[in-house]
N, C-alpha and C positions, 0 to 999 in steps of 0.2 A: 745210331746216336753214337757221336764221337766223343763229347765232353758233358758230363754230369756236374751241374752245379746244384748245391742245397743249401738252403738257410742253414745258418750255425749258430748265430746268436742275433741279437737285435739289429746289427749293423754289419755282420760277417757273413761271408758265403764261403762253404767249402767246395773246391774244385777237384775233379778227378777225372782221368781218361776213362773212356769206355772203349776205344777202338785203337788200333795202331794209327789210325789218321790224327786220332786226338793226342797221342804220343808224341807223334813227329811235330805236330803243332806246337805242343808246350816245349820241345827240345829247342824248337826254333827261336822261341821267343823268351826264354829263360838260361841264365848261364848253367853250366853243367853241375856247377856246385849246389843248385837248387833241385836238381832233377830227382834225386831221392825221395823228399817230401813231395815233389808234384805227382809222381808215378805211384806213390804210396797211398793217395787220397788225403795227405797232411796237409796241402795248402789251403789256407785260408785269406781270403780278400775283403777288402773293404767294400761295400755294395757299389759305391761310386767306381771304384777300380774295377771291380767285375762288370759293369757295365759297358766299361772301354774295352775290356778283354773280350766281351760277348759280341761286341759290334766287329771287331777285328776278325775275330774267329768266324763270323757269319760270312763277312766280305771275302774271307779265304775259303768259303764252300765247306767249312768245318759245322757240322750239326751240333747243336748244343741245346741240352734239355735243361731248362732253368726255370722251375715252378717258383714264381716269386708269390709271396703272401701279402695282403693288403691287411692292415690292421683295422678293426672295425670300431 
């Protein structure tokens, strides 16, 4: 697994790297000023943004664990 995404709030997802491939992917997609938050697991994204990031990561061959929950 390269990236792990976890529900954080009702419309937010916490994203953190789980391998060096995940780290490299994050560094290629975000400016250096954001790396500390991204690499320490403090980056939170709206669900719609996370969907786009997940699609891009998977197309790049980066594996992503994102267990989405469905409200009942």
